[in-house]
C-alpha positions in Angstrom: -28.6 286.9 137.5 -30.5 284.9 140.1 -32.7 287.4 142.0 -34.6 286.5 145.2 -37.8 288.7 145.4 -38.9 288.5 149.0 -42.6 289.3 149.6 -43.7 288.7 146.0 -47.2 290.1 146.3 -48.6 292.8 143.9 -45.4 294.7 143.5 -43.0 291.7 143.8 -44.9 289.7 141.2 -44.8 292.6 138.7 -41.1 292.9 139.4 -40.5 289.2 139.0 -42.3 289.3 135.6 -40.1 292.2 134.4 -36.9 290.6 135.6 -37.8 287.2 133.9 -38.6 289.1 130.7 -35.2 290.6 130.6 -33.5 287.3 131.2 -32.9 287.0 134.9 -33.8 283.9 136.9 -36.2 284.8 139.8 -37.2 283.0 143.0 -40.2 284.7 144.6 -40.9 284.2 148.3 -44.5 284.2 149.6 -46.0 283.1 152.9 -49.1 281.6 151.4 -49.4 278.6 149.1 -52.6 279.7 147.4 -51.0 282.7 145.7 -47.8 281.1 144.6 -49.4 280.2 141.3 -49.2 283.8 140.3 -45.4 283.7 140.6 -45.2 280.6 138.4 -47.4 282.3 135.8 -44.8 285.2 135.8 -42.0 282.7 135.0 -40.5 282.6 138.5 -39.9 279.8 141.0 -42.2 280.1 144.0 -40.8 279.5 147.4 -43.4 279.3 150.2 -41.7 280.6 153.3 -42.3 282.9 156.3 -39.1 284.9 156.5 -39.7 285.8 160.1 -39.8 282.2 161.3 -36.6 280.6 162.9 -34.5 278.7 160.3 -36.0 280.6 157.3 -32.5 281.7 156.2 -31.5 278.0 155.6 -34.2 277.6 152.9 -32.9 280.4 150.7 -31.3 279.0 147.6 -27.5 279.0 147.8 -27.0 280.4 144.3 -29.0 283.6 144.8 -27.0 286.6 143.5 -29.2 289.5 144.4 -32.1 290.2 146.9 -35.0 292.5 146.6 -36.8 292.8 150.0 -40.4 294.1 149.2 -42.3 292.1 151.8 -45.4 293.8 153.3 -46.9 293.5 156.8 -50.0 291.3 157.2 -51.6 293.7 159.6 -51.6 297.3 160.8 -50.2 296.8 164.3 -46.6 297.3 165.4 -46.0 293.6 166.0 -46.9 292.8 162.3 -44.7 295.6 161.1 -41.7 294.3 163.2 -42.1 290.8 161.8 -42.3 292.0 158.2 -39.7 294.9 158.2 -37.3 294.0 160.9 -37.4 290.2 161.6 -37.7 289.3 157.9 -35.0 291.7 156.8 -32.6 290.3 159.4 -33.2 286.9 157.9 -32.6 288.2 154.4 -29.5 290.3 155.4 -27.9 287.3 157.1 -28.5 285.1 154.0 -27.2 287.9 151.8 -24.0 288.1 153.9 -23.5 284.4 153.9 -24.1 284.0 150.2 -22.1 287.1 149.3 -24.8 288.4 147.0 -24.0 291.3 144.6 -26.6 293.6 145.9 -29.5 294.0 148.3 -32.4 296.4 147.7 -35.0 297.1 150.4 -38.2 298.8 149.1 -39.1 301.1 151.9 -41.7 303.8 152.1 -42.0 307.6 151.9 -44.2 307.1 155.0 -41.0 307.6 157.0 -41.6 311.3 156.4 -44.4 312.5 158.7 -44.1 316.2 157.9 -47.5 318.0 157.7 -46.2 321.5 156.6 -46.0 320.7 152.8 -42.2 320.9 152.9 -40.0 319.2 150.3 -38.1 316.0 151.2 -35.5 314.3 149.1 -33.1 311.4 149.3 -30.9 313.2 151.8 -33.7 314.3 154.2 -33.7 312.6 157.6 -36.8 310.4 158.4 -39.4 312.0 160.6 -41.8 309.2 161.4 -45.1 310.3 162.9 -46.6 307.0 164.0 -45.3 303.8 165.7 -45.7 301.9 162.5 -43.7 304.4 160.5 -41.1 304.4 163.3 -40.6 300.7 162.5 -40.1 301.5 158.8 -37.4 304.0 159.8 -35.7 301.3 162.0 -35.8 298.9 159.0 -34.0 301.5 156.9 -31.3 301.8 159.5 -31.0 298.0 159.8 -30.4 297.7 156.0 -28.1 300.7 155.6 -26.0 299.7 158.6 -25.6 296.1 157.5 -22.0 294.9 157.5 -20.7 292.8 154.6 -23.7 293.5 152.4 -24.0 296.0 149.5 -27.4 297.2 150.6 -29.5 300.2 149.6 -33.0 301.5 150.3 -35.6 302.6 147.7 -38.4 304.6 149.2 -41.7 304.2 147.3 -44.5 306.8 147.3 -48.2 306.0 147.0 -48.2 303.0 144.6 -51.1 302.5 142.2 -51.6 300.7 139.0 -53.4 297.7 137.5 -55.5 296.1 140.2 -54.8 298.8 142.8 -56.4 302.0 141.7 -56.9 303.5 145.1 -56.9 307.1 143.9 -60.0 306.4 141.8 -61.6 304.0 144.3 -61.3 306.6 147.2 -62.8 309.4 145.2 -65.7 307.2 144.1 -66.4 306.2 147.7 -65.9 309.7 149.1 -62.9 308.7 151.2 -60.9 311.3 149.3 -63.1 314.5 149.3 -63.0 318.3 149.2 -63.2 320.1 152.5 -60.9 320.7 155.5 -57.4 319.5 154.8 -57.8 319.2 151.0 -54.6 321.4 150.6 -52.6 318.4 151.8 -49.8 317.3 149.4 -50.0 313.8 148.0 -47.2 311.8 146.3 -47.7 309.0 143.8 -45.7 306.3 141.9 -47.2 304.1 139.2 -46.4 300.4 139.4 -44.5 300.3 136.2 -42.2 303.2 137.2 -41.7 301.5 140.6 -40.6 298.3 138.9 -38.2 300.2 136.6 -36.7 302.0 139.6 -36.1 298.7 141.5 -34.4 297.2 138.5 -32.2 300.3 138.1 -31.1 300.1 141.7 -30.4 296.4 141.3 -28.2 297.2 138.3 -26.6 300.5 139.0 -27.3 301.5 142.6 -24.6 302.0 145.2 -24.5 300.3 148.6 -25.4 302.5 151.6 -27.5 304.9 149.5 -31.1 305.9 149.7 -33.2 306.3 146.5 -36.7 307.5 145.8 -39.4 306.2 143.5 -41.9 309.0 143.2 -43.3 310.8 140.3 -42.3 314.3 139.3 -45.4 316.2 140.3 -46.7 316.0 143.8 -50.4 317.1 143.9 -52.7 318.6 146.5 -55.5 316.4 147.6 -58.1 318.8 146.1 -56.4 318.5 142.7 -56.6 314.7 142.8 -60.3 314.8 143.8 -61.3 317.3 141.2 -59.4 315.7 138.4 -60.5 312.1 139.1 -64.1 313.2 139.6 -64.1 315.1 136.3 -62.6 312.1 134.5 -65.3 309.8 135.9 -68.0 312.3 135.2 -69.2 312.5 138.8 -69.6 315.4 141.2 -66.5 315.9 143.4 -67.3 314.4 146.8 -67.3 316.7 149.8 -66.6 316.1 153.4 -69.9 316.4 155.4 -70.3 319.7 157.2 -69.1 319.4 160.8 -66.8 316.4 160.1 -63.2 316.7 161.1 -61.0 314.2 159.2 -57.8 313.1 160.8 -54.8 315.2 159.6 -52.6 313.5 157.0 -48.9 313.9 156.3 -48.3 316.7 153.8 -44.9 316.7 152.2 -43.6 316.8 148.6 -41.3 313.9 147.9 -38.6 314.7 145.4 -36.8 312.0 143.4 -34.8 314.0 140.8 -31.4 312.8 142.2 -32.4 309.2 141.9 -33.6 309.6 138.3 -30.5 311.5 137.4 -28.0 309.1 139.0 -29.7 306.0 137.7 -30.7 307.3 134.3 -34.4 306.8 134.8 -37.2 308.3 132.8 -40.8 308.3 134.1 -43.5 306.7 132.1 -46.0 308.6 134.1 -44.7 312.0 135.3 -47.8 312.7 137.4 -50.9 310.8 138.7 -52.9 312.2 135.8 -51.0 310.3 133.1 -51.0 307.1 135.2 -54.6 307.2 136.2 -55.6 308.1 132.6 -53.7 305.1 131.3 -55.5 302.7 133.6 -58.9 304.2 133.2 -58.5 303.9 129.4 -58.3 300.1 129.8 -61.6 298.5 128.7 -64.1 298.4 131.5 -61.8 300.0 134.1 -63.7 303.3 134.3 -66.9 301.5 135.1 -65.5 299.1 137.7 
C-alpha cells in the first residue's frame, strides 16, 4: 500500500522505515529540505511541503492509499499549534476525501487529558484540555473524527521516548525531574517502537471514527521515575531546592488495554523501566 506519512520527523521517519521494511511504499512529507535525506535513507520518497500553505493538497500524490498525520508544531504558541494540527489536517483530510484513501490515522496526544487528580482515563474518556495548546489538540481530534467521507481514526500517544530522545534520563540528569513537592504526579510513557507498532496496527485493523491509545501498561509516579533512573545511572536522585514551587503537572493514568485487545498488540516495553534499560544498554548511551 502507498502510505503518506505527513510530518515525517523523529516518529514519522521511524514509522516510514518500518512500513518500507514490511513492503509498503511510503511518501514522507517534511517542511525542510535539509532533513529530507533521512527519509530517503529509510527507503521512503521525500516530499518537501508545508501542509498549512494554500495549494498544498494539490501536491499530494494521486495514488496515495492511506495517510498517517503525525506532524508536529514548530513552536509552542497557539498559532503554531493551529497551523500544524488544524490547518495541516484540513489539507490532509481534503486530499484523503478526494483520493478516497483506505484509512486516515491522526497521531494525537494524551495531552488532551488535563486531569491533576491521578484518575484513570481510557479511550472512551472525554478530553479535558488544561491549556490553550491542548485545547487545539482536542479540536484537531474532533476535526478528524467528524470528517465526512474519510475513514479516519485518532491514536493518542503518551510521552514518547526512545533512540535519540531519552528525555526521562536527560531530565533526571539535569534535575528537571526531581524529588520534592509534586513528585506523586502520575506519568505515562510509550517507547518509540511500541508507538510505531500501534500506528501500523491502526492502519491495518483500526475502525473509522474510533479513538485508540498508545501508552505502556504501567503508569508511574514521578518519584518512581526519578529514583529508578538515578539508581540506574549511579547518581544521587536530584531534589527540588527548598522553597521552590514547581508548576503543577497533569496527573492521570492513561489506559490502553482496549486498544491492545482490539488490535491484537503486545508491548515490547510494558513500562518505562524496560524501555529505558534497553536504551541505556546501548554502547555509550549511559554516559551520553
